[in-house]
C-alpha positions in Angstrom: 11.0 -3.9 -19.0 11.2 -3.7 -23.2 9.1 -5.0 -25.8 7.5 -8.3 -24.5 9.6 -8.7 -21.3 7.9 -9.5 -18.3 7.1 -6.7 -15.8 6.1 -7.2 -12.3 6.2 -10.7 -10.4 4.3 -13.7 -11.3 2.6 -16.0 -8.5 4.0 -14.1 -5.5 0.7 -12.0 -4.6 2.5 -8.7 -5.2 0.3 -6.3 -7.0 1.2 -3.6 -9.6 0.3 -0.3 -8.3 1.7 1.6 -11.1 3.3 1.3 -14.8 5.7 3.3 -16.8 5.1 3.0 -20.4 7.3 4.4 -23.1 7.0 3.7 -26.8 8.9 4.2 -29.6 8.3 4.5 -33.4 4.5 5.5 -32.9 2.7 8.8 -32.7 2.9 8.4 -28.4 1.0 6.8 -26.2 -2.2 7.4 -23.8 -3.3 5.4 -20.9 -5.0 5.1 -17.7 -5.2 2.7 -14.7 -8.1 0.7 -13.4 -8.2 -0.1 -9.9 -9.5 -2.9 -7.7 -12.6 -1.7 -5.5 -12.7 1.7 -7.0 -15.3 3.3 -9.2 -13.5 3.9 -12.5 -14.7 5.1 -15.8 -12.7 5.7 -19.0 -11.3 9.1 -19.5 -11.1 10.0 -15.6 -7.4 9.7 -15.6 -6.2 9.6 -19.0 -2.4 10.8 -19.5 -0.6 11.2 -22.7 3.2 11.0 -23.7 5.2 11.8 -26.8 6.9 9.0 -28.7 10.2 8.0 -26.5 8.8 9.9 -23.5 7.9 8.0 -20.3 4.1 7.9 -19.5 3.4 6.7 -15.7 -0.1 5.7 -14.8 -1.1 4.6 -11.2 0.3 5.4 -8.0 3.1 3.7 -6.4 2.3 4.8 -2.8 -1.6 3.9 -3.4 -3.3 1.2 -1.1 -5.1 0.1 -4.3 -3.8 -2.3 -6.5 -4.1 -2.0 -10.3 -6.8 -4.3 -11.9 -5.7 -3.3 -15.4 -5.2 -0.1 -17.5 -6.6 1.1 -20.8 -4.2 2.4 -23.4 -4.2 4.1 -26.9 -1.4 4.0 -29.3 -1.9 6.3 -32.3 -0.1 5.3 -35.2 0.8 1.9 -33.8 -0.8 -1.2 -32.2 0.0 -3.2 -29.0 -0.3 -6.9 -27.8 -0.6 -7.7 -24.2 -0.5 -10.4 -21.7 -1.5 -9.8 -18.1 -1.2 -11.9 -14.9 -3.9 -11.5 -12.7 -4.1 -12.9 -9.0 -6.1 -16.4 -9.1 -6.5 -16.0 -12.9 -2.7 -16.6 -14.1 -1.9 -15.5 -17.5 -4.7 -14.0 -19.5 -4.4 -15.0 -23.3 -2.5 -12.4 -25.4 -4.7 -9.8 -27.1 -3.6 -7.3 -29.7 -5.2 -3.9 -30.3 -6.3 -2.5 -33.6 -4.0 0.4 -34.6 -5.1 3.7 -32.8 -8.0 2.2 -30.8 -8.2 2.3 -27.2 -8.0 -1.1 -25.4 -8.5 -2.3 -21.9 -5.9 -5.0 -20.7 -6.2 -6.6 -17.3 -8.3 -8.8 -15.1 -11.9 -9.2 -15.8 -13.6 -6.0 -14.0 -16.2 -8.1 -12.4 -14.0 -10.0 -10.3 -11.8 -7.4 -8.4 -8.8 -9.2 -9.3 -5.2 -7.7 -8.8 -2.9 -7.3 -11.7 0.6 -8.7 -10.8 2.7 -8.8 -14.1 2.4 -7.4 -17.5 3.8 -8.2 -21.0 3.5 -5.5 -23.8 4.7 -5.4 -27.2 4.3 -2.6 -29.5 
């Protein structure tokens, strides 16, 4: 989906297992997925892609739904809204330019991510 469009499903209980992120007009993007019921630390699975290249995070074949993701957009900022099971839409939050940012369900609640809106 493009700039602000909804990716995933809302209220259907279908978890996101992977995301494809591509940015334009920035210095690229780096990101990592956070999983429900899995020990996760920032930096374990960071991947990067150049401007206008696809960045895949997560694993669509995994049994573990994504709980969220951390993202960094050097030379740009992003705004996120996420839809998490049992929480619904979580208020839009914007990242400071070039800073790492976590977008997702509250980590302490083990809630799966079901939809995302991302604007760069």
